[in-house]
ZAMARGU-4260 file (C-alpha; in steps of 0.2 Angstrom, whole numbers, plus 5000, padded with zeros to 4 digits):
<rodrens>
0) 5164/5220/5415 | 5174/5228/5402 | 5171/5246/5399 | 5167/5250/5380 | 5167/5269/5382
5) 5181/5279/5373 | 5186/5297/5371 | 5193/5302/5354 | 5200/5320/5353 | 5188/5325/5367
10) 5173/5317/5359 | 5166/5304/5371 | 5159/5289/5364 | 5148/5276/5374 | 5156/5262/5364
15) 5169/5263/5349 | 5156/5257/5335 | 5150/5271/5324 | 5142/5272/5306 | 5152/5277/5292
20) 5146/5291/5280 | 5134/5282/5267 | 5117/5277/5264 | 5113/5271/5281 | 5115/5289/5288
25) 5107/5299/5274 | 5096/5310/5285 | 5091/5314/5303 | 5078/5300/5305 | 5090/5287/5299
30) 5104/5294/5312 | 5091/5293/5325 | 5088/5274/5321 | 5106/5270/5322 | 5108/5278/5338
35) 5093/5268/5345 | 5101/5253/5338 | 5116/5256/5350 | 5130/5265/5341 | 5143/5273/5352
40) 5141/5289/5341 | 5135/5296/5324 | 5143/5301/5309 | 5132/5309/5295 | 5133/5306/5277
45) 5146/5318/5268 | 5139/5336/5263 | 5146/5349/5251 | 5139/5366/5246 | 5128/5359/5233
50) 5118/5343/5234 | 5125/5328/5224 | 5118/5321/5208 | 5120/5303/5210 | 5121/5291/5196
55) 5109/5276/5195 | 5111/5262/5199 | 5124/5265/5212 | 5125/5250/5224 | 5127/5230/5219
60) 5131/5217/5231 | 5147/5206/5227 | 5148/5192/5239 | 5148/5200/5255 | 5155/5216/5249
65) 5148/5230/5239 | 5153/5240/5224 | 5145/5258/5224 | 5145/5274/5213 | 5138/5284/5228
70) 5143/5303/5231 | 5139/5315/5244 | 5122/5319/5250 | 5108/5324/5239 | 5100/5334/5253
75) 5103/5352/5253 | 5115/5361/5265 | 5101/5371/5272 | 5090/5357/5275 | 5105/5347/5285
80) 5108/5363/5295 | 5089/5367/5299 | 5082/5349/5301 | 5094/5334/5300 | 5108/5339/5311
85) 5096/5345/5325 | 5086/5330/5324 | 5102/5318/5326 | 5107/5329/5341 | 5092/5325/5350
90) 5099/5308/5352 | 5111/5314/5364 | 5125/5304/5356 | 5140/5314/5349 | 5137/5319/5330
95) 5152/5320/5318 | 5148/5329/5302 | 5157/5323/5286 | 5161/5337/5274 | 5170/5339/5257
100) 5180/5344/5246 | 5191/5358/5241 | 5199/5370/5255 | 5186/5383/5249 | 5171/5373/5251
105) 5178/5364/5268 | 5181/5382/5275 | 5163/5388/5271 | 5155/5372/5277 | 5164/5372/5293
110) 5160/5389/5298 | 5141/5385/5295 | 5140/5367/5301 | 5149/5370/5318 | 5135/5383/5322
115) 5122/5369/5324 | 5132/5360/5338 | 5140/5345/5330 | 5155/5338/5340 | 5167/5335/5326
120) 5170/5337/5307 | 5177/5322/5297 | 5184/5328/5280 | 5182/5317/5265 | 5198/5319/5254
125) 5194/5307/5240 | 5193/5321/5227 | 5210/5329/5231 | 5220/5319/5218 | 5235/5313/5230
130) 5241/5331/5233 | 5248/5333/5250 | 5249/5352/5250 | 5230/5353/5246 | 5227/5340/5261
135) 5236/5351/5272 | 5226/5367/5265 | 5210/5357/5268 | 5214/5353/5286 | 5219/5371/5290
140) 5204/5379/5281 | 5193/5368/5293 | 5203/5372/5309 | 5203/5390/5305 | 5184/5390/5303
145) 5178/5379/5315 | 5180/5376/5334 | 5177/5357/5335 | 5190/5343/5333 | 5194/5339/5314
150) 5196/5320/5308 | 5203/5317/5291 | 5198/5302/5281 | 5212/5295/5270 | 5211/5284/5255
155) 5223/5269/5252 | 5225/5275/5234 | 5236/5288/5241 | 5251/5278/5241 | 5260/5279/5258
160) 5246/5283/5268 | 5256/5285/5284 | 5265/5299/5275 | 5248/5308/5271 | 5243/5306/5289
165) 5259/5314/5295 | 5254/5329/5284 | 5237/5330/5291 | 5244/5329/5309 | 5256/5343/5305
170) 5243/5354/5298 | 5232/5353/5314 | 5221/5337/5311 | 5214/5329/5327 | 5212/5312/5321
175) 5213/5301/5306 | 5199/5290/5298 | 5205/5276/5288 | 5201/5270/5276 | 5189/5275/5262
180) 5182/5263/5249 | 5195/5255/5236 | 5194/5258/5218 | 5190/5263/5205 | 5183/5245/5202
185) 5173/5238/5188 | 5159/5224/5189 | 5152/5219/5172 | 5134/5209/5172 | 5139/5195/5161
190) 5120/5192/5153 | 5120/5210/5148 | 5138/5214/5144 | 5136/5230/5153 | 5144/5238/5169
195) 5133/5235/5185 | 5136/5253/5189 | 5127/5268/5181 | 5142/5280/5183 | 5155/5287/5171
200) 5163/5271/5162 | 5153/5261/5174 | 5166/5262/5187 | 5162/5261/5206 | 5172/5259/5223
205) 5174/5243/5233 | 5168/5241/5252 | 5166/5227/5264 | 5175/5212/5270 | 5185/5211/5253
210) 5195/5227/5259 | 5197/5224/5277 | 5216/5218/5277 | 5220/5232/5267 | 5211/5244/5280
215) 5219/5235/5294 | 5237/5237/5287 | 5233/5256/5284 | 5227/5258/5302 | 5243/5250/5309
220) 5255/5260/5298 | 5245/5276/5302 | 5245/5273/5321 | 5264/5269/5321 | 5267/5287/5312
225) 5255/5299/5322 | 5252/5303/5339 | 5234/5308/5335 | 5220/5295/5337 | 5214/5283/5322
230) 5196/5277/5318 | 5196/5261/5308 | 5185/5259/5294 | 5184/5244/5281 | 5175/5228/5281
235) 5170/5226/5299 | 5155/5213/5301 | 5158/5207/5319 | 5167/5210/5336 | 5182/5200/5329
240) 5185/5212/5315 | 5182/5227/5328 | 5194/5219/5340 | 5207/5217/5325 | 5206/5236/5320
245) 5208/5240/5339 | 5223/5230/5341 | 5230/5238/5325 | 5230/5254/5333 | 5211/5261/5331
250) 5203/5269/5346 | 5186/5267/5337 | 5179/5260/5321 | 5165/5265/5308 | 5154/5252/5299
255) 5144/5255/5282 | 5142/5239/5271 | 5138/5227/5285 | 5124/5238/5291 | 5117/5240/5273
260) 5118/5220/5271 | 5112/5216/5289 | 5103/5231/5295 | 5106/5244/5308 | 5103/5231/5323
265) 5121/5227/5318 | 5128/5242/5330 | 5121/5236/5346 | 5124/5218/5342 | 5143/5220/5338
270) 5144/5231/5354 | 5137/5217/5365 | 5148/5204/5357 | 5163/5215/5359 | 5159/5217/5378
275) 5159/5198/5379 | 5175/5195/5368 | 5184/5209/5380 | 5178/5201/5397 | 5183/5183/5390
280) 5201/5189/5386 | 5203/5200/5401 | 5203/5218/5393 | 5196/5230/5405 | 5194/5245/5393
285) 5196/5250/5375 | 5212/5258/5380 | 5219/5241/5386 | 5216/5233/5369 | 5221/5247/5358
290) 5237/5245/5349 | 5241/5229/5357 | 5246/5220/5342 | 5258/5234/5336 | 5273/5227/5346
295) 5271/5211/5338 | 5272/5218/5320 | 5290/5212/5314 | 5302/5225/5310 | 5317/5212/5307
300) 5321/5203/5292 | 5307/5192/5287 | 5308/5173/5290 | 5310/5162/5274 | 5313/5145/5282
305) 5298/5133/5284 | 5292/5131/5301 | 5277/5120/5305 | 5262/5125/5316 | 5260/5116/5332
310) 5245/5106/5335 | 5235/5108/5351 | 5228/5090/5351 | 5216/5093/5366 | 5207/5108/5355
315) 5207/5097/5338 | 5190/5091/5333 | 5196/5082/5318 | 5185/5092/5306 | 5197/5089/5292
320) 5197/5107/5287 | 5215/5109/5288 | 5219/5093/5277 | 5206/5100/5264 | 5216/5116/5263
325) 5234/5111/5264 | 5242/5115/5247 | 5257/5102/5249 | 5245/5088/5257 | 5255/5087/5273
330) 5241/5085/5284 | 5231/5069/5288 | 5218/5065/5301 | 5222/5050/5312 | 5212/5044/5326
335) 5201/5059/5325 | 5216/5072/5326 | 5225/5082/5314 | 5244/5075/5311 | 5257/5086/5300
340) 5271/5078/5291 | 5285/5088/5295 | 5295/5084/5278 | 5281/5089/5267 | 5274/5105/5277
345) 5280/5120/5269 | 5275/5132/5283 | 5264/5142/5273 | 5251/5145/5287 | 5235/5142/5278
350) 5230/5128/5290 | 5231/5139/5305 | 5219/5152/5296 | 5205/5140/5293 | 5206/5130/5310
355) 5188/5134/5317 | 5195/5131/5335 | 5212/5138/5336 | 5219/5121/5337 | 5234/5125/5326
360) 5245/5140/5329 | 5263/5145/5326
</rodrens>
């Protein structure tokens, strides 16, 4: 049986699946519920020196994703220190405290919060305005005031996220968390002609499956650029998404949107499904799967000539999805099996991605 336990900068997780800072980890009770639901470790909602004044409404569903105008915790710091963090610590799982935002704030928060026995700090950097020198200051401030590992959460809005990861590593960060929600974004309710969010300008931030490909790319870029571990975040809804992040170089993952939509049971369910996935494919540990795909990311010049996919006839069910999705109409179903007309196929690869049984592949 595969071993799902993993260790990140000395923080030992029973499995690699944690919550991300957000509504599902709003207080100690919610963290206890997530621990009982099978998470491998805990991450509390971001706190700052003063409680947030959150705009309303601040959450809306868009397909299977979310737009949000959430902010940091509305609970005062003193309550977190005296009640919420200790309650979460009673679960026995490692607890990561998310904090923000300026170097001065982070320094004061780190010195206070580490006294209650949290296992690591996660620094939110979404208010640093693309300033790499300020990012270094924030990391150095947390490291100077605390005695626990410091993980830095980065946003894809930064530009070359790998460069910022290198800055964080150089400043002493023990790990990188990627990515934060994407935005600003705007959704309009067409019946009222008004923005869905109650925030300034009606802007919000996009999370969920819509941002997963961006997140996986960022994790891969970061994993190739730094020597410290990466925690992947963004659009995870099942064990296959977890496996994808791990193969891209993540050592663990965080989930928020799927837990909001499906409930906290998702943590244990995905952990169980990940165990079955790894057993079926011969992975004995998280270390075995971590970064497995990085060697396959092409560094050479891209191929521009068409190459048609191979069809594993024995696997093909003749469902017709490939034929339905083929832009140049190069696929037909004959005798219950897919056939590709080589002169018409452009090698776009869409059919490979829609085949439900993996009968098409390059």
